[in-house]
VMD Tcl script that builds the backbone (N, CA, C; Angstrom):
set m [mol new atoms 255]
animate dup $m
set s [atomselect $m all]
$s set {name element resname resid chain x y z} {
  {N N MET 1 A 0.834 -1.186 0.000}
  {CA C MET 1 A 0.000 0.000 0.000}
  {C C MET 1 A 0.882 1.255 0.000}
  {N N ARG 2 A 1.881 1.285 0.841}
  {CA C ARG 2 A 2.778 2.421 0.944}
  {C C ARG 2 A 3.543 2.634 -0.364}
  {N N ASP 3 A 3.922 1.535 -1.026}
  {CA C ASP 3 A 4.634 1.638 -2.300}
  {C C ASP 3 A 3.768 2.298 -3.370}
  {N N GLN 4 A 2.484 1.990 -3.379}
  {CA C GLN 4 A 1.586 2.593 -4.374}
  {C C GLN 4 A 1.464 4.095 -4.159}
  {N N GLU 5 A 1.426 4.540 -2.902}
  {CA C GLU 5 A 1.381 5.974 -2.615}
  {C C GLU 5 A 2.677 6.651 -3.032}
  {N N ARG 6 A 3.810 5.989 -2.797}
  {CA C ARG 6 A 5.103 6.555 -3.206}
  {C C ARG 6 A 5.172 6.694 -4.719}
  {N N LEU 7 A 4.702 5.690 -5.438}
  {CA C LEU 7 A 4.691 5.767 -6.900}
  {C C LEU 7 A 3.786 6.897 -7.387}
  {N N PHE 8 A 2.648 7.074 -6.735}
  {CA C PHE 8 A 1.748 8.173 -7.094}
  {C C PHE 8 A 2.457 9.510 -6.883}
  {N N ALA 9 A 3.142 9.666 -5.755}
  {CA C ALA 9 A 3.838 10.913 -5.447}
  {C C ALA 9 A 4.962 11.195 -6.441}
  {N N LEU 10 A 5.558 10.155 -6.994}
  {CA C LEU 10 A 6.637 10.316 -7.965}
  {C C LEU 10 A 6.130 10.533 -9.388}
  {N N SER 11 A 4.877 10.258 -9.624}
  {CA C SER 11 A 4.315 10.411 -10.971}
  {C C SER 11 A 3.951 11.875 -11.229}
  {N N PRO 12 A 3.787 12.265 -12.497}
  {CA C PRO 12 A 3.393 13.647 -12.801}
  {C C PRO 12 A 2.105 14.024 -12.064}
  {N N GLY 13 A 2.163 15.173 -11.379}
  {CA C GLY 13 A 1.011 15.653 -10.624}
  {C C GLY 13 A 0.988 15.228 -9.176}
  {N N GLY 14 A 1.754 14.226 -8.825}
  {CA C GLY 14 A 1.744 13.712 -7.462}
  {C C GLY 14 A 2.527 14.546 -6.467}
  {N N ASP 15 A 3.289 15.510 -6.968}
  {CA C ASP 15 A 4.122 16.361 -6.114}
  {C C ASP 15 A 4.222 17.730 -6.773}
  {N N ALA 16 A 4.422 18.758 -5.970}
  {CA C ALA 16 A 4.523 20.119 -6.507}
  {C C ALA 16 A 5.729 20.282 -7.432}
  {N N ALA 17 A 6.742 19.456 -7.268}
  {CA C ALA 17 A 7.923 19.529 -8.126}
  {C C ALA 17 A 7.663 18.966 -9.524}
  {N N ARG 18 A 6.578 18.191 -9.688}
  {CA C ARG 18 A 6.243 17.563 -10.969}
  {C C ARG 18 A 4.762 17.778 -11.309}
  {N N PRO 19 A 4.356 19.035 -11.496}
  {CA C PRO 19 A 2.927 19.275 -11.772}
  {C C PRO 19 A 2.523 18.831 -13.168}
  {N N LEU 20 A 1.264 18.460 -13.288}
  {CA C LEU 20 A 0.677 18.201 -14.604}
  {C C LEU 20 A 0.404 19.538 -15.281}
  {N N LYS 21 A 0.427 19.569 -16.594}
  {CA C LYS 21 A 0.109 20.782 -17.346}
  {C C LYS 21 A -1.379 20.777 -17.664}
  {N N ALA 22 A -1.992 21.953 -17.614}
  {CA C ALA 22 A -3.413 22.082 -17.941}
  {C C ALA 22 A -3.628 23.399 -18.676}
  {N N ALA 23 A -4.527 23.388 -19.649}
  {CA C ALA 23 A -4.803 24.571 -20.454}
  {C C ALA 23 A -5.567 25.632 -19.669}
  {N N SER 24 A -6.441 25.202 -18.759}
  {CA C SER 24 A -7.209 26.168 -17.965}
  {C C SER 24 A -7.671 25.517 -16.669}
  {N N ALA 25 A -8.063 26.370 -15.731}
  {CA C ALA 25 A -8.540 25.878 -14.435}
  {C C ALA 25 A -9.848 25.114 -14.571}
  {N N ALA 26 A -10.573 25.355 -15.654}
  {CA C ALA 26 A -11.873 24.708 -15.853}
  {C C ALA 26 A -11.768 23.195 -15.998}
  {N N VAL 27 A -10.611 22.673 -16.405}
  {CA C VAL 27 A -10.478 21.233 -16.639}
  {C C VAL 27 A -9.891 20.475 -15.449}
  {N N LEU 28 A -9.445 21.193 -14.430}
  {CA C LEU 28 A -8.722 20.543 -13.334}
  {C C LEU 28 A -9.560 19.527 -12.566}
  {N N GLU 29 A -10.767 19.905 -12.204}
  {CA C GLU 29 A -11.600 18.991 -11.415}
  {C C GLU 29 A -11.940 17.723 -12.192}
  {N N VAL 30 A -12.216 17.872 -13.473}
  {CA C VAL 30 A -12.519 16.700 -14.299}
  {C C VAL 30 A -11.307 15.789 -14.368}
  {N N ARG 31 A -10.137 16.369 -14.607}
  {CA C ARG 31 A -8.915 15.554 -14.689}
  {C C ARG 31 A -8.614 14.878 -13.355}
  {N N ALA 32 A -8.853 15.567 -12.253}
  {CA C ALA 32 A -8.610 14.970 -10.939}
  {C C ALA 32 A -9.540 13.789 -10.687}
  {N N ARG 33 A -10.789 13.933 -11.060}
  {CA C ARG 33 A -11.746 12.832 -10.862}
  {C C ARG 33 A -11.433 11.646 -11.772}
  {N N GLN 34 A -10.800 11.902 -12.906}
  {CA C GLN 34 A -10.435 10.829 -13.826}
  {C C GLN 34 A -9.158 10.105 -13.402}
  {N N THR 35 A -8.448 10.659 -12.424}
  {CA C THR 35 A -7.228 10.033 -11.918}
  {C C THR 35 A -7.626 9.008 -10.861}
  {N N PRO 36 A -7.385 7.727 -11.122}
  {CA C PRO 36 A -7.815 6.714 -10.152}
  {C C PRO 36 A -6.961 6.711 -8.883}
  {N N CYS 37 A -7.567 6.293 -7.807}
  {CA C CYS 37 A -6.867 6.122 -6.539}
  {C C CYS 37 A -5.762 5.076 -6.743}
  {N N PRO 38 A -4.532 5.357 -6.297}
  {CA C PRO 38 A -3.459 4.380 -6.475}
  {C C PRO 38 A -3.605 3.140 -5.590}
  {N N LEU 39 A -4.462 3.209 -4.583}
  {CA C LEU 39 A -4.629 2.074 -3.676}
  {C C LEU 39 A -5.723 1.113 -4.117}
  {N N CYS 40 A -6.867 1.661 -4.589}
  {CA C CYS 40 A -7.997 0.780 -4.898}
  {C C CYS 40 A -8.616 1.049 -6.272}
  {N N ALA 41 A -8.063 2.015 -7.015}
  {CA C ALA 41 A -8.564 2.407 -8.342}
  {C C ALA 41 A -9.935 3.075 -8.279}
  {N N GLY 42 A -10.338 3.521 -7.097}
  {CA C GLY 42 A -11.610 4.225 -6.949}
  {C C GLY 42 A -11.549 5.638 -7.486}
  {N N GLU 43 A -12.704 6.281 -7.531}
  {CA C GLU 43 A -12.825 7.654 -8.020}
  {C C GLU 43 A -12.561 8.640 -6.883}
  {N N HIS 44 A -11.901 9.744 -7.209}
  {CA C HIS 44 A -11.632 10.783 -6.217}
  {C C HIS 44 A -12.760 11.800 -6.156}
  {N N GLU 45 A -12.942 12.379 -4.966}
  {CA C GLU 45 A -13.808 13.545 -4.810}
  {C C GLU 45 A -12.910 14.707 -4.405}
  {N N LEU 46 A -13.294 15.899 -4.818}
  {CA C LEU 46 A -12.514 17.092 -4.542}
  {C C LEU 46 A -12.837 17.627 -3.151}
  {N N LEU 47 A -11.798 17.822 -2.335}
  {CA C LEU 47 A -11.961 18.408 -1.011}
  {C C LEU 47 A -11.666 19.902 -1.040}
  {N N GLU 48 A -10.623 20.283 -1.797}
  {CA C GLU 48 A -10.224 21.682 -1.852}
  {C C GLU 48 A -9.441 21.941 -3.131}
  {N N HIS 49 A -9.612 23.127 -3.678}
  {CA C HIS 49 A -8.887 23.582 -4.866}
  {C C HIS 49 A -8.224 24.892 -4.473}
  {N N ALA 50 A -6.888 24.909 -4.411}
  {CA C ALA 50 A -6.171 26.092 -3.925}
  {C C ALA 50 A -5.043 26.478 -4.872}
  {N N ALA 51 A -4.737 27.766 -4.908}
  {CA C ALA 51 A -3.566 28.267 -5.627}
  {C C ALA 51 A -2.404 28.277 -4.645}
  {N N VAL 52 A -1.268 27.699 -5.059}
  {CA C VAL 52 A -0.073 27.647 -4.221}
  {C C VAL 52 A 1.135 28.063 -5.064}
  {N N THR 53 A 2.223 28.369 -4.399}
  {CA C THR 53 A 3.463 28.689 -5.095}
  {C C THR 53 A 4.535 27.709 -4.636}
  {N N HIS 54 A 5.226 27.116 -5.603}
  {CA C HIS 54 A 6.316 26.179 -5.315}
  {C C HIS 54 A 7.534 26.630 -6.102}
  {N N GLU 55 A 8.587 26.998 -5.392}
  {CA C GLU 55 A 9.832 27.476 -6.003}
  {C C GLU 55 A 9.566 28.575 -7.034}
  {N N GLY 56 A 8.691 29.509 -6.674}
  {CA C GLY 56 A 8.393 30.653 -7.516}
  {C C GLY 56 A 7.408 30.401 -8.642}
  {N N VAL 57 A 6.893 29.190 -8.741}
  {CA C VAL 57 A 5.946 28.832 -9.801}
  {C C VAL 57 A 4.550 28.705 -9.204}
  {N N ARG 58 A 3.589 29.380 -9.816}
  {CA C ARG 58 A 2.203 29.286 -9.338}
  {C C ARG 58 A 1.582 27.988 -9.831}
  {N N LEU 59 A 1.004 27.262 -8.892}
  {CA C LEU 59 A 0.379 25.971 -9.183}
  {C C LEU 59 A -1.030 25.946 -8.622}
  {N N ARG 60 A -1.785 24.971 -9.056}
  {CA C ARG 60 A -3.086 24.660 -8.462}
  {C C ARG 60 A -2.937 23.321 -7.753}
  {N N LYS 61 A -3.353 23.306 -6.494}
  {CA C LYS 61 A -3.298 22.087 -5.681}
  {C C LYS 61 A -4.723 21.625 -5.429}
  {N N LEU 62 A -5.022 20.413 -5.861}
  {CA C LEU 62 A -6.333 19.838 -5.611}
  {C C LEU 62 A -6.185 18.764 -4.543}
  {N N SER 63 A -6.833 18.971 -3.410}
  {CA C SER 63 A -6.830 17.989 -2.331}
  {C C SER 63 A -7.976 17.027 -2.601}
  {N N LEU 64 A -7.654 15.741 -2.611}
  {CA C LEU 64 A -8.613 14.716 -3.025}
  {C C LEU 64 A -8.799 13.652 -1.948}
  {N N ARG 65 A -9.959 13.005 -1.994}
  {CA C ARG 65 A -10.232 11.831 -1.145}
  {C C ARG 65 A -10.881 10.781 -2.024}
  {N N CYS 66 A -10.430 9.554 -1.882}
  {CA C CYS 66 A -11.010 8.452 -2.646}
  {C C CYS 66 A -12.401 8.141 -2.097}
  {N N ARG 67 A -13.361 8.050 -2.992}
  {CA C ARG 67 A -14.733 7.732 -2.585}
  {C C ARG 67 A -14.877 6.295 -2.088}
  {N N ARG 68 A -13.990 5.413 -2.529}
  {CA C ARG 68 A -14.104 4.006 -2.159}
  {C C ARG 68 A -13.378 3.686 -0.852}
  {N N CYS 69 A -12.073 4.038 -0.759}
  {CA C CYS 69 A -11.298 3.626 0.422}
  {C C CYS 69 A -11.033 4.768 1.405}
  {N N GLY 70 A -11.335 6.015 1.007}
  {CA C GLY 70 A -11.189 7.144 1.912}
  {C C GLY 70 A -9.781 7.713 2.027}
  {N N SER 71 A -8.824 7.175 1.289}
  {CA C SER 71 A -7.462 7.705 1.367}
  {C C SER 71 A -7.405 9.103 0.752}
  {N N GLU 72 A -6.517 9.939 1.279}
  {CA C GLU 72 A -6.415 11.319 0.810}
  {C C GLU 72 A -5.049 11.585 0.213}
  {N N ARG 73 A -5.025 12.466 -0.788}
  {CA C ARG 73 A -3.777 12.855 -1.447}
  {C C ARG 73 A -4.001 14.164 -2.176}
  {N N SER 74 A -2.937 14.728 -2.727}
  {CA C SER 74 A -3.043 15.965 -3.494}
  {C C SER 74 A -2.555 15.731 -4.914}
  {N N LEU 75 A -3.085 16.519 -5.832}
  {CA C LEU 75 A -2.693 16.488 -7.226}
  {C C LEU 75 A -2.373 17.920 -7.624}
  {N N TYR 76 A -1.223 18.123 -8.265}
  {CA C TYR 76 A -0.737 19.459 -8.607}
  {C C TYR 76 A -0.787 19.697 -10.107}
  {N N PHE 77 A -1.186 20.918 -10.467}
  {CA C PHE 77 A -1.274 21.326 -11.864}
  {C C PHE 77 A -0.593 22.665 -12.061}
  {N N GLN 78 A -0.009 22.841 -13.240}
  {CA C GLN 78 A 0.506 24.142 -13.653}
  {C C GLN 78 A -0.295 24.566 -14.875}
  {N N LEU 79 A -0.906 25.743 -14.787}
  {CA C LEU 79 A -1.688 26.242 -15.907}
  {C C LEU 79 A -0.738 26.760 -16.976}
  {N N GLU 80 A -1.004 26.373 -18.215}
  {CA C GLU 80 A -0.175 26.830 -19.327}
  {C C GLU 80 A -0.521 28.274 -19.631}
  {N N GLU 81 A 0.498 29.069 -19.812}
  {CA C GLU 81 A 0.275 30.482 -20.109}
  {C C GLU 81 A -0.107 30.619 -21.560}
  {N N ARG 82 A -1.110 31.442 -21.782}
  {CA C ARG 82 A -1.551 31.722 -23.146}
  {C C ARG 82 A -1.002 33.066 -23.569}
  {N N LEU 83 A -0.486 33.110 -24.763}
  {CA C LEU 83 A 0.013 34.358 -25.297}
  {C C LEU 83 A -1.137 35.115 -25.947}
  {N N LEU 84 A -1.226 36.392 -25.655}
  {CA C LEU 84 A -2.268 37.194 -26.271}
  {C C LEU 84 A -1.893 37.505 -27.712}
  {N N SER 85 A -2.850 37.410 -28.601}
  {CA C SER 85 A -2.582 37.668 -30.019}
  {C C SER 85 A -2.789 39.131 -30.337}
}
mol reanalyze $m
mol bondsrecalc $m
mol representation Tube
mol addrep $m
């Protein structure tokens, strides 16, 4: 069980040092719910959506809880900057 959590933390989005890329904040909750729980493959529910800064980079941190087993974790995203035309 502990190994699965470690692998999740090392995967993209599992840690602030390795955020997933996202085009806009509108897609974050959907992507988080589509990410299966590493322990039981259950669906996540969103507990909190917060803006955080890690090493000078603004990120979105989604705090999640598995609906099936109740385990909690965070998923990190970096919004891609759009250039104005």
